C-alpha positions as CSV (number, residue, x, y, z in Angstrom):
1,M,80.2,135.5,133.1
2,V,76.4,134.9,133.3
3,R,75.0,131.4,133.0
4,T,71.4,130.8,132.2
5,A,69.4,127.6,132.1
6,Q,68.7,128.2,128.4
7,G,72.4,128.7,127.6
8,E,73.4,125.5,129.4
9,E,70.7,123.5,127.7
10,R,71.9,124.9,124.3
11,A,75.5,123.9,125.2
12,R,74.4,120.4,126.1
13,T,72.5,120.0,122.9
14,T,75.4,121.2,120.9
15,L,77.8,118.9,122.7
16,A,75.4,115.9,122.2
17,R,75.3,116.7,118.5
18,Q,79.1,116.9,118.2
19,V,79.4,113.5,120.1
20,D,76.9,111.9,117.8
21,T,78.7,113.2,114.7
22,A,82.1,112.0,116.0
23,R,80.7,108.6,116.9
24,T,79.2,108.2,113.5
25,Q,82.4,109.2,111.8
26,W,84.5,106.8,113.8
27,K,82.0,103.9,113.2
28,K,82.5,104.5,109.5
29,T,86.3,104.7,109.8
30,L,86.5,101.5,111.9
31,W,84.2,99.7,109.5
32,H,86.4,100.5,106.5
33,L,89.5,99.5,108.5
34,G,87.8,96.3,109.6
35,N,87.0,95.3,106.0
36,Q,90.6,95.7,104.8
37,H,92.7,92.6,104.3
38,F,96.3,92.7,105.7
39,A,99.1,90.4,104.9
40,Y,100.1,90.0,108.5
41,E,98.9,90.9,112.0
42,P,101.6,93.6,112.8
43,G,100.5,95.5,109.7
44,A,96.9,95.5,110.8
45,C,97.9,96.7,114.3
46,A,100.1,99.5,112.9
47,S,97.3,100.7,110.7
48,L,94.9,100.7,113.6
49,A,97.4,102.6,115.8
50,A,97.8,105.2,113.1
51,H,94.1,105.8,112.9
52,L,93.7,105.9,116.7
53,K,96.2,108.7,117.0
54,T,93.6,111.1,115.7
55,R,90.8,110.1,118.0
56,T,89.5,112.2,120.8
57,D,90.3,111.4,124.5
58,W,86.7,110.5,125.5
59,L,86.3,107.9,122.7
60,V,87.0,104.4,123.8
61,V,87.7,101.8,121.1
62,Q,87.9,98.1,121.7
63,T,89.5,96.0,119.0
64,A,90.2,92.4,118.2
65,V,92.3,90.9,115.4
66,H,90.7,88.0,113.5
67,V,93.1,85.7,111.6
68,P,91.3,83.5,109.1
69,P,92.4,79.9,109.0
70,K,94.9,78.9,106.3
71,H,94.2,75.8,104.1
72,R,96.9,73.4,103.2
73,R,95.6,72.8,99.7
74,P,93.6,74.9,97.3
75,G,89.9,74.2,97.0
């Protein structure tokens, strides 16, 4: 196998483009997931776990579950 500087640079450029594409796709996926309303916390965690099964190994995702406060009376 022969390696050249031009070939390595082309491979780096291709890899960088693939990483940017994957990052953009995951940002959109996580945005949509974050804007869904779930009835309870385990349902939200299960949905997140199902989505994370398809992620690549190099992608690190940090999450937090936000539970809005409940009011005793309407209004």
